[in-house]
C-alpha positions in Angstrom: 114.5 96.0 91.3 111.3 95.6 89.3 110.9 92.6 87.1 110.5 93.4 83.4 107.0 94.1 82.1 106.5 93.7 78.4 104.3 96.1 76.5 101.7 93.5 75.8 101.6 92.6 79.6 101.3 96.3 80.4 98.3 96.5 78.0 96.7 93.5 79.7 97.4 94.9 83.2 95.8 98.3 82.3 92.7 96.7 80.8 92.1 94.4 83.7 93.0 96.7 86.5 91.5 100.0 85.2 89.3 99.2 82.2 90.9 102.1 80.4 94.2 103.3 78.9 96.2 104.4 75.9 99.2 103.0 74.2 101.3 105.8 75.7 100.1 104.9 79.2 100.9 101.2 78.6 104.4 102.2 77.4 105.0 104.2 80.6 104.0 101.2 82.8 106.2 98.9 80.7 109.2 101.2 81.2 108.7 101.1 85.0 108.8 97.3 85.4 106.2 95.0 86.9 106.2 95.9 90.6 106.6 99.6 90.2 103.8 99.7 87.6 101.5 97.7 89.8 102.2 100.0 92.8 101.5 103.0 90.6 98.1 101.6 89.5 97.2 100.8 93.2 98.2 104.1 94.7 95.7 105.9 97.0 92.5 106.8 95.1 91.9 110.4 94.0 88.6 111.7 95.6 85.7 112.2 93.3 84.3 115.7 92.9 81.5 116.8 95.4 78.0 116.3 94.3 75.0 118.6 94.9 71.7 118.7 93.0 69.2 121.4 92.1 66.4 118.8 92.0 63.9 118.1 94.8 63.8 115.0 97.0 61.0 113.5 94.9 62.9 114.1 91.6 65.1 111.0 92.1 65.2 110.0 88.5 67.0 113.2 87.6 69.4 112.8 90.5 70.2 109.2 89.4 71.2 110.4 85.9 73.4 113.1 87.4 75.4 110.8 89.7 75.6 108.0 87.1 77.2 110.4 84.5 79.3 112.1 87.2 80.8 108.8 88.3 81.6 107.8 84.7 83.2 111.2 84.1 85.3 110.7 87.2 86.4 107.3 86.0 87.4 108.9 82.7 89.5 111.7 84.3 90.9 110.3 87.5 94.6 109.6 87.8 93.7 106.4 89.8 91.3 104.5 87.5 92.1 101.1 89.1 90.3 102.4 92.2 87.2 103.0 90.2 87.1 99.4 88.8 87.4 98.3 92.4 84.5 100.6 93.3 82.5 98.7 90.6 83.5 95.4 92.2 82.3 96.6 95.7 79.2 98.0 94.1 78.3 94.6 92.8 79.3 92.9 96.1 77.7 95.3 98.7 74.7 95.9 96.5 72.3 98.7 96.9 69.7 99.7 94.3 68.7 103.3 93.7 65.1 102.6 92.5 64.5 100.2 95.4 65.8 102.4 98.2 63.0 104.8 98.7 63.9 107.9 100.6 67.6 107.8 99.7 68.9 110.6 97.6 71.6 111.0 95.0 73.9 112.4 97.7 73.5 109.3 99.8 74.6 107.0 97.0 77.4 109.4 96.1 78.5 109.2 99.7 78.4 105.4 99.7 80.7 105.3 96.6 83.1 107.7 98.4 83.2 105.2 101.3 83.8 102.3 98.8 86.7 104.3 97.3 88.1 105.4 100.7 88.1 102.0 102.3 88.0 99.6 99.4 91.8 99.0 99.4 92.0 98.4 103.1 91.3 95.5 105.5 87.9 93.8 105.0 87.1 94.1 108.6 87.3 97.9 108.7 85.4 98.1 105.4 82.6 95.8 106.7 82.1 97.8 109.8 81.6 100.9 107.7 79.2 99.2 105.3 76.9 98.1 108.0 76.6 101.7 109.2 76.1 103.0 105.6 72.6 104.7 105.4 71.9 103.4 101.9 72.6 99.9 103.0 70.4 100.2 106.1 67.6 101.6 104.0 67.9 99.2 101.1 67.9 96.1 103.2 65.2 97.4 105.6 67.4 97.3 108.7 66.5 101.0 109.3 63.1 99.8 110.5 64.2 96.7 112.4 63.0 96.6 116.0 63.2 94.0 118.8 59.4 93.3 118.4 59.9 92.3 114.7 63.5 91.9 113.7 64.0 92.4 109.9 66.1 89.6 108.5 67.0 91.1 105.2 70.4 92.6 106.2 71.4 89.6 108.3 70.6 87.2 105.5 72.6 89.1 102.8 75.4 89.7 105.3 75.9 85.9 105.5 74.9 84.8 102.1 76.4 87.5 99.8 78.9 89.5 101.8 80.9 87.2 103.9 80.5 83.4 104.3 78.4 82.4 101.3 75.7 79.6 101.2 76.2 76.5 103.2 78.2 78.0 106.0 75.4 79.2 108.4 71.9 78.2 109.5 68.5 79.9 109.5 68.9 80.2 113.2 72.2 82.2 112.7 70.3 84.6 110.4 67.6 85.2 113.1 70.2 85.7 115.8 72.1 88.2 113.7 68.9 90.0 112.8 68.2 90.4 116.6 71.7 91.7 117.1 71.2 94.5 114.5 67.9 95.7 115.8 68.1 99.5 116.5 70.7 100.1 113.8 68.9 102.8 111.8 69.2 106.2 110.2 68.2 109.8 110.6 68.6 112.9 108.5 71.9 114.7 109.3 71.2 117.6 111.7 67.9 116.1 112.8 66.1 117.6 109.8 62.5 116.6 108.9 62.5 114.8 105.5 59.4 116.9 104.5 61.4 120.1 105.0 64.9 119.1 104.0 66.2 119.6 100.4 67.8 116.7 98.4 71.3 117.6 99.5 70.7 116.7 103.1 72.1 113.2 103.6 71.0 110.4 105.9 73.4 109.3 108.6 73.7 106.3 110.9 72.2 106.3 114.4 71.6 103.6 117.0 68.2 103.6 118.9 68.7 101.6 122.2 64.9 101.4 122.7 64.6 99.4 119.4 67.4 97.0 120.3 67.0 93.5 121.6 69.6 93.3 124.4 69.1 89.6 125.1 71.9 87.0 124.6 72.2 85.4 121.2 74.1 82.4 119.8 75.6 83.2 116.5 77.8 80.5 114.7 78.2 78.8 118.0 79.3 81.9 119.9 77.5 84.0 122.4 76.9 87.5 121.2 74.8 90.5 122.2 75.1 93.2 119.6 75.9 93.7 115.9 79.5 94.6 116.5 80.1 91.1 118.0 78.5 89.5 115.0 80.8 91.4 112.7 83.9 90.3 114.8 82.9 86.7 114.4 82.6 87.0 110.6 85.8 89.0 110.3 87.7 86.3 112.1 86.1 83.5 110.1 88.5 81.9 107.4 85.5 81.2 105.1 84.9 85.0 104.7 88.2 85.4 103.0 87.8 82.3 100.8 84.5 83.6 99.6 85.9 87.0 98.9 89.1 85.7 97.3 87.1 83.6 94.8 84.8 86.5 94.0 87.7 88.9 93.4 89.5 86.3 91.2 86.4 85.9 89.1 86.3 89.6 88.6 90.0 90.1 87.9 91.3 86.8 86.6 88.9 84.1 85.3 85.3 82.9 85.7 86.8 79.7 87.1 89.9 80.6 89.1 92.3 77.8 90.2 91.5 76.5 93.7 95.1 76.9 94.8 94.9 80.6 93.9 91.6 81.0 95.8 93.3 79.6 99.0 96.5 81.6 98.5 94.5 84.7 97.8 92.4 84.2 100.9 95.5 84.2 103.1 96.8 87.3 101.4 93.5 89.1 101.7 93.2 88.4 105.4 96.8 89.5 106.2 97.3 92.3 103.7 93.9 93.7 102.8 92.5 94.2 99.4 95.4 96.3 98.1 97.8 93.6 99.1 95.6 91.0 97.4 95.5 93.0 94.1 99.3 93.5 94.3 99.8 89.8 94.8 97.5 89.0 91.8 98.8 91.6 89.4 102.4 90.5 90.1 101.5 86.8 89.9 102.8 85.0 86.8 99.4 83.3 86.3 97.8 86.7 85.7 99.7 87.1 82.5 99.4 83.5 81.3 97.7 83.1 77.9 95.0 80.9 79.3 93.7 83.9 81.4 94.0 86.6 78.8 90.7 87.6 77.2 88.9 85.2 79.5 86.5 87.9 81.0 83.7 89.6 79.2 83.6 93.4 79.6 80.5 94.6 81.5 78.7 97.5 79.9 80.3 100.1 82.3 83.8 98.7 81.5 83.1 98.7 77.8 81.7 102.2 77.9 84.5 103.7 79.9 87.2 102.0 77.9 85.6 103.0 74.6 85.1 106.7 75.6 88.6 106.9 76.9 90.0 105.4 73.8 88.1 108.1 71.8 89.5 110.9 73.9 86.1 111.7 75.5 86.4 113.0 79.0 83.2 115.0 79.7 79.6 113.8 80.0 77.3 116.7 81.0 74.0 115.3 82.2 72.0 117.7 80.0 74.1 117.1 76.8 73.0 114.8 74.0 76.1 112.7 74.6 75.3 112.4 78.3 71.7 111.5 77.7 72.8 109.0 75.0 75.3 107.3 77.3 72.7 107.0 80.1 70.2 105.4 77.7 72.8 103.1 76.3 73.6 101.8 79.8 70.0 101.0 80.3 69.9 99.2 77.0 73.0 97.3 77.9 71.5 96.3 81.3 74.0 97.9 83.6 72.9 101.2 85.1 75.2 102.5 87.8 73.8 102.6 91.4 71.0 100.3 90.3 71.8 96.6 90.1 68.7 94.5 89.3 68.8 92.2 92.4 70.4 92.1 95.8 73.0 89.7 94.2 74.1 92.4 91.8 74.5 91.7 88.1 74.8 88.1 86.7 77.4 89.3 84.2 79.4 86.9 82.0 77.7 85.8 78.8 74.5 87.6 79.7 76.2 90.9 78.8 76.2 89.7 75.2 72.5 88.8 74.8 71.0 90.2 71.6 69.6 93.5 72.9 72.6 94.5 75.1 75.0 93.5 72.4 73.2 95.6 69.8 73.4 98.6 72.2 77.1 98.1 72.3 77.3 98.2 68.5 75.2 101.3 68.4 77.8 103.0 70.7 80.4 102.6 68.1 78.4 104.9 65.8 77.9 107.4 68.6 81.6 107.5 69.4 82.5 107.7 65.7 80.2 110.7 65.3 82.3 112.6 67.9 85.0 112.9 65.2 87.9 112.0 67.5 90.7 109.6 66.7 90.7 106.2 68.4 93.5 104.7 70.5 92.4 101.1 70.8 95.7 99.6 72.0 94.5 99.0 75.6 90.8 98.7 74.8 91.3 95.4 72.8 94.1 93.2 71.7 94.9 93.9 68.1 92.6 96.9 67.9 93.7 99.6 65.5 90.7 101.0 63.7 87.0 101.6 64.2 86.1 98.5 62.2 87.9 96.4 64.7 85.3 97.2 67.3 82.9 94.6 65.8 85.4 91.8 66.5 84.9 89.5 69.5 88.1 90.8 71.1 86.5 94.2 71.6 84.1 92.6 74.2 86.8 91.0 76.3 89.0 92.1 79.2 
């Protein structure tokens, strides 16, 4: 039998897990009880709609606006919004930047997000094995051009520093050996098409080129390996991988400074039960609802935007509409454009979201939403929110 879930706890759960909701949705979750409500939020993700563009391969800016607005629209309409906030987490973890990934098209980034959505709740090992074969990742971190004569270290370095172990748990020699192991992991256009002849809807796909690969023995984290698959297995078996991920997930869902005991416990759950199991553990943990952890996170611009639009009853963002164009421009002003983090480490987040220019852009959104003439349901968006004027309060910026 599910433990009780108060209405205020349901409000908090919706805001943290999904970044959107209404009073009616919070009441429905409250009536279910804690465990049933959490299971409902964490059910299998609904797929996003297919994406195709009329723009050419060199019209990447137009494609970027299309996929950005299409993803936000999906977040606003999907029956599984918690999956989309998790996609945002993985987007900031396994970072790829549209503007810096020359050759990749909108469809490639759309396919990457589909992979985040499909595998993001599962075991980290399976997810990592898919990420390393993702064409956007291989292009963004230059592994697509890595050959035995000149192994490119970008992917190997970020794999260790940002995606698995974190700083201080590997050496420069480990980076070089991993880079050698991943030589030959590259991409081609699906169907063997020539990029000069293919349209923008032809995606890249993973391919392995044996002639580019360094087959010699390598020593990685003290173990003998030959290829990239063996490097991944070493990292998937390493306890530090799960500590690193647990801390990062807790910073995203619980607090900027999570308790060390929860980091360790979360790492064990993550390793044995996957990401869905980790989130179920967290969302049913009494600490998640403790007053010290409420309103302890600052909404990122995407979370703020999705939550506000949803509260205003807005569900459509056509790319060529004034609202769609305004939303895209607002995200740029707030310094969080989908598919385009500023660095390989993603977005800094936290208090930086409330610097003067990004904060003014948030306030300008209030006017834009008010001009839509729709009523506001701010119950989930912010604690104590009832009217448009409440959006200027500090609580409106917090998760």
